[in-house]
C-alpha positions as CSV (number, residue, x, y, z in Angstrom):
1,M,-53.9,28.2,-24.2
2,F,-55.6,30.1,-27.1
3,V,-58.7,32.3,-26.5
4,E,-60.9,34.5,-28.4
5,F,-62.6,37.5,-27.3
6,K,-66.4,36.7,-26.6
7,G,-67.6,40.1,-25.2
8,P,-69.2,42.5,-24.2
9,P,-69.4,43.7,-27.8
10,D,-69.2,47.3,-26.7
11,Q,-65.8,47.0,-24.8
12,D,-62.4,47.1,-26.5
13,P,-60.5,44.2,-25.0
14,I,-57.1,45.6,-26.1
15,Y,-57.3,48.8,-24.0
16,S,-59.7,47.7,-21.4
17,P,-59.4,43.9,-20.9
18,V,-60.8,43.6,-17.3
19,C,-64.4,42.3,-17.1
20,T,-64.3,40.9,-20.6
21,L,-65.1,37.2,-21.4
22,W,-62.9,34.9,-23.4
23,H,-63.8,31.6,-25.2
24,E,-61.3,28.9,-25.2
25,V,-60.3,27.4,-28.4
26,W,-57.5,25.3,-27.6
27,P,-56.7,22.9,-25.8
28,N,-60.2,22.7,-24.4
29,Y,-62.8,24.0,-27.0
30,S,-65.6,25.9,-25.3
31,N,-64.5,26.9,-21.8
32,V,-65.3,30.3,-21.0
33,Y,-63.1,32.6,-18.9
34,H,-63.6,36.3,-17.3
35,I,-60.5,38.6,-17.1
36,I,-60.6,39.7,-13.5
37,N,-57.4,41.4,-13.4
38,W,-54.7,42.7,-15.8
39,Y,-51.0,43.5,-15.1
40,D,-49.8,45.7,-17.8
41,N,-46.4,45.9,-19.0
42,G,-46.6,49.7,-19.1
43,N,-47.6,50.5,-22.6
44,G,-51.4,50.6,-21.7
45,V,-52.4,47.9,-24.3
46,L,-53.0,44.1,-23.7
47,D,-50.0,42.5,-25.3
48,Y,-46.8,40.4,-24.9
49,C,-45.4,40.4,-21.4
50,D,-48.6,41.4,-19.5
51,Y,-50.1,39.1,-17.2
52,I,-54.0,38.4,-16.7
53,D,-55.9,36.7,-14.1
54,L,-58.5,34.3,-15.8
55,Q,-61.6,33.2,-13.7
56,D,-63.3,29.9,-15.2
57,I,-66.9,30.8,-15.5
58,N,-68.1,27.3,-14.6
59,T,-65.8,26.3,-11.8
60,G,-64.7,29.8,-10.3
61,I,-61.1,28.8,-10.4
62,I,-58.7,31.7,-10.9
63,V,-55.3,31.2,-12.7
64,T,-52.7,33.7,-13.8
65,W,-51.5,33.7,-17.3
66,H,-48.5,35.4,-19.0
67,V,-49.6,36.9,-22.4
68,E,-47.4,35.6,-25.2
69,D,-49.2,37.1,-28.3
70,V,-52.4,39.0,-29.1
71,A,-53.7,38.7,-32.6
72,T,-56.8,40.5,-34.1
73,D,-56.9,38.7,-37.5
74,L,-57.5,35.0,-36.6
75,I,-60.8,33.4,-35.9
76,L,-61.0,29.7,-34.9
77,R,-64.3,27.9,-34.8
78,E,-65.6,24.5,-34.3
79,K,-67.1,22.9,-37.5
80,I,-70.8,23.0,-37.4
81,M,-72.9,21.1,-39.8
82,D,-76.1,23.3,-39.5
83,P,-75.0,26.9,-38.4
84,R,-78.6,28.2,-37.9
85,C,-79.1,29.8,-34.6
86,T,-75.6,30.5,-34.0
87,W,-73.8,33.9,-33.1
88,W,-71.1,35.2,-35.2
89,H,-68.5,37.9,-34.4
90,E,-67.5,40.4,-36.9
91,I,-64.0,41.2,-37.3
92,Y,-64.2,43.5,-40.2
93,P,-65.5,46.3,-41.0
94,N,-67.3,46.7,-37.7
95,Y,-65.1,44.9,-35.1
96,C,-67.1,43.4,-32.4
97,R,-70.6,43.5,-33.9
98,W,-72.4,40.3,-33.4
99,H,-74.8,38.6,-35.8
100,H,-77.3,35.9,-35.4
101,L,-77.4,33.5,-38.2
102,T,-81.3,32.8,-38.8
103,S,-81.1,30.9,-42.3
104,W,-78.7,28.8,-44.4
105,E,-78.8,27.6,-47.8
């Protein structure tokens, strides 16, 4: 499964992943999960060989996942014909700043 960080925008998910929300981009686009527990491999950052408990926001089902990789430079998005009224997550230069698109030409 591939997920992208959804929020909260003021929390750094690499150092503090518990209570963060994640948006599934593959294989089922749009599911949202909440990290309710983190089993660190001992280095203090969310990365390879950590385990996380993900709770599906809609169903409440909790599943433990093994973290295979964490990337901070890749954004996957569904193709949108009219992007007005959508929210965008900034990667650079202000990581985690959110922007609401109000117009489009």
